[in-house]
C-alpha positions as CSV (number, residue, x, y, z in Angstrom):
1,M,0.1,0.0,0.1
2,P,1.7,3.2,-1.1
3,W,1.7,6.4,1.2
4,S,-1.4,8.4,1.2
5,P,-3.2,10.8,3.8
6,S,-5.8,8.3,4.6
7,S,-3.1,5.4,5.5
8,A,-1.3,7.8,7.5
9,C,-4.3,8.8,9.4
10,W,-5.3,5.2,9.8
11,L,-1.8,4.7,11.6
12,L,-2.2,7.7,13.7
13,S,-5.5,6.6,15.0
14,R,-4.1,3.2,16.3
15,N,-3.1,3.0,19.8
16,E,-0.5,0.5,19.1
17,Y,2.0,0.2,16.2
18,R,3.7,-3.1,15.1
19,V,6.7,-3.4,12.8
20,S,5.3,-6.2,11.0
21,E,2.3,-4.1,10.0
22,L,4.1,-0.8,9.4
23,V,6.6,-2.2,7.1
24,Q,3.8,-3.2,4.6
25,L,3.4,0.5,4.0
26,I,6.2,0.7,1.3
27,P,7.0,-2.9,0.3
28,G,9.7,-3.6,-2.1
29,E,10.6,0.3,-2.2
30,N,13.8,2.1,-1.5
31,P,12.8,3.9,1.7
32,I,14.8,7.1,0.8
33,A,13.4,7.1,-2.6
34,A,9.9,6.6,-1.3
35,C,10.0,9.8,0.8
36,P,6.7,11.5,0.2
37,P,7.1,15.0,-0.9
38,A,3.9,16.2,0.6
39,G,1.5,15.5,3.3
40,P,2.3,14.8,7.1
41,L,5.8,14.4,8.2
42,I,6.1,10.8,8.2
43,D,8.7,8.2,8.4
44,Q,9.0,4.6,6.7
45,F,7.1,3.0,9.5
46,G,4.0,5.3,9.2
47,R,4.9,7.4,12.5
48,I,3.7,11.0,11.9
49,H,5.9,13.7,13.6
50,D,4.5,16.7,15.3
51,N,6.8,17.3,18.2
52,L,10.1,19.2,17.8
53,R,12.8,19.4,20.7
54,I,15.0,22.4,20.1
55,S,18.4,22.4,22.2
56,V,19.6,26.1,22.4
57,T,22.8,25.5,24.1
58,D,25.0,22.7,25.1
59,H,26.6,24.3,28.1
60,C,25.2,23.5,31.4
61,N,25.8,25.1,35.0
62,I,25.9,21.7,36.7
63,R,27.7,18.5,36.0
64,C,25.4,15.5,36.6
65,F,28.1,12.5,36.5
66,Y,25.6,10.4,34.4
67,C,25.6,13.3,31.7
68,M,29.1,14.9,31.3
69,P,32.7,14.9,32.7
70,E,33.3,17.3,35.6
71,E,35.4,19.8,33.4
72,P,33.9,19.3,29.7
73,T,36.2,21.1,27.0
74,N,34.2,20.5,24.0
75,F,31.3,23.0,24.3
76,I,29.9,24.6,21.0
77,P,31.2,28.3,20.9
78,P,28.6,30.8,20.7
79,A,29.3,31.6,17.3
80,R,28.5,28.3,16.1
81,Q,25.0,28.2,17.9
82,L,21.8,28.6,15.5
83,T,20.6,32.5,16.1
84,F,17.3,33.0,17.2
85,D,16.2,33.9,13.6
86,Q,17.8,30.9,12.4
87,I,15.6,28.8,14.9
88,I,12.6,30.8,14.1
89,R,13.1,30.2,10.3
90,F,13.3,26.4,10.9
91,V,10.3,26.2,13.4
92,N,8.2,27.9,11.0
93,V,9.3,25.4,7.9
94,A,8.6,22.6,10.5
95,K,5.3,24.1,11.6
96,G,4.2,24.1,7.8
97,L,5.0,20.2,7.9
98,G,2.7,19.6,10.8
99,I,4.9,20.2,13.9
100,R,2.7,21.6,16.6
101,K,4.6,20.9,20.0
102,L,7.9,22.5,20.7
103,R,10.4,22.1,23.5
104,L,13.2,24.1,24.6
105,T,16.3,22.3,26.1
106,G,19.9,22.4,26.6
107,G,22.4,21.8,28.1
108,E,20.6,24.3,30.3
109,P,18.6,26.5,28.3
110,L,18.5,29.3,30.8
111,L,22.1,29.8,29.9
112,R,21.4,31.1,26.6
113,A,21.4,34.8,26.5
114,D,18.0,36.7,26.1
115,L,16.2,33.4,26.1
116,P,12.9,34.9,27.0
117,K,12.9,36.9,23.9
118,L,13.0,33.8,21.9
119,V,10.4,32.2,24.0
120,E,8.2,35.3,23.3
121,R,8.7,34.8,19.8
122,L,7.8,31.2,19.6
123,C,4.8,31.6,21.9
124,Q,3.4,33.9,19.4
125,A,3.7,31.6,16.5
126,S,0.4,29.8,17.5
127,F,1.9,26.2,18.1
128,S,-0.4,24.3,20.4
129,E,2.4,23.7,23.0
130,V,5.6,25.6,23.8
131,A,7.5,24.1,26.8
132,L,11.0,24.5,28.4
133,T,13.0,21.9,30.2
134,T,15.5,23.3,32.9
135,N,17.7,22.2,35.7
136,G,16.0,24.8,37.8
137,V,19.4,26.4,39.1
138,L,18.5,29.7,37.3
139,L,14.6,29.7,37.5
140,E,14.2,31.8,40.4
141,R,15.7,34.8,38.2
142,F,14.1,33.7,35.0
143,A,10.5,32.4,36.0
144,Q,8.8,35.9,35.7
145,P,10.4,36.8,32.5
146,L,9.5,33.3,31.1
147,F,5.9,33.8,32.2
148,D,5.8,37.2,31.0
149,A,6.9,36.0,27.5
150,G,3.9,33.7,27.4
151,L,5.5,30.3,28.4
152,R,3.1,28.1,30.6
153,R,4.7,24.7,30.7
154,L,7.9,23.7,32.7
155,N,9.7,20.6,33.1
156,I,12.2,20.7,35.9
157,H,14.8,18.2,36.4
158,V,15.7,16.9,39.8
159,D,16.8,13.8,41.0
160,T,16.8,14.1,44.8
161,L,15.8,16.2,47.5
162,D,18.6,15.2,49.6
163,R,21.5,18.0,49.7
164,E,24.3,15.3,49.7
165,R,23.0,12.8,47.0
166,F,22.3,16.2,44.8
167,R,25.9,17.4,45.4
168,Y,27.1,13.8,44.5
169,I,25.1,13.6,41.3
170,T,25.4,17.2,39.9
171,R,28.8,17.9,41.5
172,R,27.4,21.3,42.6
173,D,25.8,22.3,45.9
174,D,22.7,24.0,44.2
175,L,19.7,22.0,45.7
176,D,18.4,25.3,47.5
177,R,18.6,27.3,44.3
178,V,16.6,24.7,42.5
179,L,14.0,24.5,45.3
180,A,13.7,28.3,45.2
181,G,13.4,28.4,41.5
182,I,10.4,25.9,41.9
183,D,8.6,28.1,44.3
184,K,9.1,31.1,42.3
185,A,7.5,29.1,39.3
186,V,4.5,28.6,41.3
187,E,4.5,32.1,42.8
188,V,4.4,33.8,39.3
189,G,1.7,31.5,38.1
190,F,3.1,28.2,36.4
191,R,0.4,25.5,36.9
192,S,1.7,23.1,34.3
193,V,4.8,21.8,36.0
194,K,6.4,18.4,35.6
195,L,9.4,17.3,37.5
196,N,11.9,14.8,36.0
197,A,14.1,12.6,37.7
198,V,16.9,9.8,36.5
199,A,16.3,6.9,38.5
200,I,19.4,5.1,39.3
201,R,20.0,1.8,41.2
202,D,22.0,1.9,44.4
203,L,22.0,5.8,44.4
204,N,18.5,7.5,44.3
205,E,16.1,4.6,45.2
206,P,15.5,6.6,48.7
207,D,14.2,9.5,46.6
208,I,11.5,7.8,44.8
209,V,8.7,8.4,47.4
210,P,9.9,11.8,48.7
211,L,10.0,13.1,45.2
212,A,6.4,11.9,44.5
213,R,5.3,13.3,48.0
214,F,6.9,16.9,47.0
215,A,5.2,16.6,43.7
216,R,1.6,15.5,45.1
217,E,1.9,18.4,47.7
218,R,2.4,21.0,44.7
219,N,-0.1,19.4,42.3
220,F,2.7,18.6,39.8
221,E,3.4,15.4,37.8
222,I,6.3,13.6,38.6
223,R,8.1,11.6,36.1
224,Y,10.8,8.9,36.6
225,I,13.3,8.2,33.8
226,E,14.8,4.7,33.7
227,F,19.0,5.4,33.5
228,M,19.8,5.5,29.8
229,P,23.2,4.8,28.0
230,L,23.7,8.5,27.2
231,D,26.7,9.4,29.4
232,S,29.9,10.8,28.0
233,Q,32.1,8.6,30.1
234,H,30.3,5.1,29.4
235,L,29.3,4.6,32.9
236,W,26.0,3.0,32.1
237,S,25.3,-0.6,32.8
238,R,22.1,-2.6,32.7
239,G,22.6,-3.2,36.5
240,K,22.3,0.4,37.4
241,V,18.8,0.9,35.7
242,L,16.0,1.0,38.3
243,L,13.1,-0.4,36.4
244,A,9.5,1.0,36.0
245,D,8.0,-1.8,37.7
246,E,10.2,-1.4,40.9
247,M,9.4,2.1,41.0
248,L,5.8,1.4,40.6
249,G,6.0,-0.9,43.3
250,M,7.6,1.5,45.6
251,L,5.2,4.4,44.9
252,E,2.0,1.9,45.5
253,S,3.6,0.7,48.6
254,A,3.9,4.3,49.9
255,F,0.6,5.9,48.6
256,G,-1.8,3.2,47.5
257,P,-3.0,1.9,44.0
258,L,-2.0,3.3,40.9
259,I,-4.5,3.6,38.0
260,P,-3.3,4.0,34.4
261,V,-4.7,7.3,32.9
262,P,-7.4,6.3,30.5
263,D,-7.1,7.7,26.9
264,A,-3.4,8.6,27.4
265,D,-1.6,9.8,24.2
266,P,-0.3,6.4,22.7
267,R,2.8,8.5,21.4
268,A,3.8,10.3,24.8
269,P,7.0,8.7,26.0
270,A,5.8,8.4,29.5
271,S,3.4,5.6,31.0
272,E,1.0,7.8,32.7
273,Y,-0.7,6.8,36.1
274,R,-2.7,8.7,38.7
275,F,-2.8,8.1,42.5
276,A,-6.3,6.4,43.5
277,D,-6.3,8.6,46.8
278,N,-5.8,12.2,45.2
279,G,-5.8,11.9,41.5
280,A,-2.1,13.4,41.2
281,R,-0.2,12.0,38.3
282,V,3.0,10.0,37.8
283,G,4.8,9.3,34.7
284,I,7.4,6.6,34.0
285,I,9.6,6.7,30.9
286,A,10.8,3.4,30.6
287,S,13.0,3.6,27.5
288,V,15.1,0.3,28.8
289,S,12.3,-1.9,29.9
290,R,9.3,-0.8,27.9
291,P,10.8,1.0,24.8
292,F,8.2,3.2,23.0
293,C,10.2,3.6,19.7
294,L,7.3,2.6,17.5
295,N,5.2,5.3,18.9
296,C,7.8,8.2,19.0
297,N,6.8,11.3,17.3
298,R,9.7,13.4,18.0
299,L,12.7,14.9,16.1
300,R,15.4,17.2,17.6
301,L,17.4,20.1,16.4
302,T,20.8,20.8,18.1
303,S,22.1,24.1,19.3
304,D,24.6,24.0,16.4
305,G,21.9,23.1,13.6
306,K,21.9,19.5,13.2
307,I,18.5,17.6,12.6
308,R,18.3,14.2,14.6
309,Y,15.6,11.6,14.6
310,C,16.4,10.0,17.9
311,L,18.4,10.7,20.9
312,F,20.5,7.7,19.9
313,A,20.9,8.2,16.3
314,R,24.1,7.6,14.7
315,Q,23.6,10.3,11.9
316,E,22.3,13.6,11.7
317,T,21.4,16.2,9.0
318,D,23.3,19.6,8.6
319,A,20.5,22.2,8.8
320,A,22.8,25.1,9.9
321,S,24.2,25.4,6.4
322,L,20.8,25.1,4.6
323,L,19.7,28.0,7.0
324,V,22.5,30.2,5.3
325,N,22.6,29.1,1.9
326,S,19.4,27.4,0.8
327,D,15.6,28.4,0.6
328,D,12.7,27.1,2.5
329,A,12.1,24.3,0.0
330,E,15.4,22.8,0.4
331,L,15.2,22.9,4.3
332,E,11.9,21.3,4.1
333,A,13.2,18.5,2.0
334,A,16.0,17.9,4.5
335,I,13.5,17.8,7.5
336,R,11.5,15.2,5.5
337,S,14.0,12.9,4.4
338,T,15.8,12.9,7.9
339,V,12.6,11.6,9.3
340,W,11.9,9.3,6.6
341,R,15.3,7.7,7.5
342,K,14.4,7.2,11.1
343,W,15.0,3.8,12.4
344,A,12.4,1.3,14.0
345,G,14.0,1.9,17.4
346,H,17.3,2.6,19.1
347,Q,17.7,-1.4,20.3
348,I,18.9,-0.6,23.6
349,N,17.8,-4.2,24.5
350,S,19.7,-5.8,21.8
351,A,23.4,-6.9,21.2
352,S,23.6,-4.4,18.3
353,F,23.2,-1.3,20.3
354,A,25.6,1.4,20.1
355,A,25.7,4.6,22.0
356,P,25.7,8.1,19.8
357,Q,28.6,9.8,19.1
358,R,27.4,13.0,20.8
359,P,26.7,13.1,24.6
360,M,23.4,14.0,26.1
361,Y,24.2,17.6,26.8
362,S,25.2,18.0,23.3
363,I,22.0,16.6,21.8
364,G,19.5,18.1,23.9
365,G,17.0,16.5,26.4
């Protein structure tokens, strides 16, 4: 069955995708040659992409051991970062292809000079969602300017509420600043706040329940992320992964039953639940034990202008040069072809898995 808008809509409406079904979309054809020149932003497995994550910098003001070395030396110089005008041009082209959700990431995006100005331009561009992920260290200073710029959605990364563990994980003593930033975000009016925590065995199991309690008290959603092999120092091992089922068991032991959220977006990275006692939500991003690749609808733009179809991708497309030397039609074709080449999945659970050449902080969370 060749690609058509009706076949794409059929795929999008399903709650579950299977490779054996999706590969029938283009039987016997060269995938690259078959990239559709129009219609939804679709890959060769029928996944429609409407979610773009934009890294505005790879610089960071903390040094989480699972993300970067204590003194990284290969940060992208400001002169090689995309300008705000280039980012706006890219997202406008992407919007014409069906992108409707944007998330700004880093590194730490609040280190990018004048970031609220970019946020304001993006929020005025009529996307259905503009969000930002931050480690919270600078949030007390920037919460009001970001809110005034139109931002309403925040993801705040915090792995622990224990000062010593925070200092061990981040190599910085900034937990008080993060907590102050969270309080400031609530004070200025942010209501859609999610907390993200990487869960690592034999390190922050004691934080699973306290983080949930902290989130429940503030009507935040807490999201736990299984430890993934994205570090720059090859510290990951399967034995360090605190699995989704284990975390769910800890939470139910502390708070009672967790109920799967009905009609959840099947393409969202997190499996979502709500606590039966108060309705607060919790999400589990189980990239290792429950890969969700066949539902993925995301692509990424790095701070130096590379398009990536997956965190773990081993190839990327240079959009920076196109933004300088090419017209919108060529940029659109590059976005389409990158998405079309997307693989079935990252294969963390297979012997053929290979970590990306870039570390996490250089890709964007």
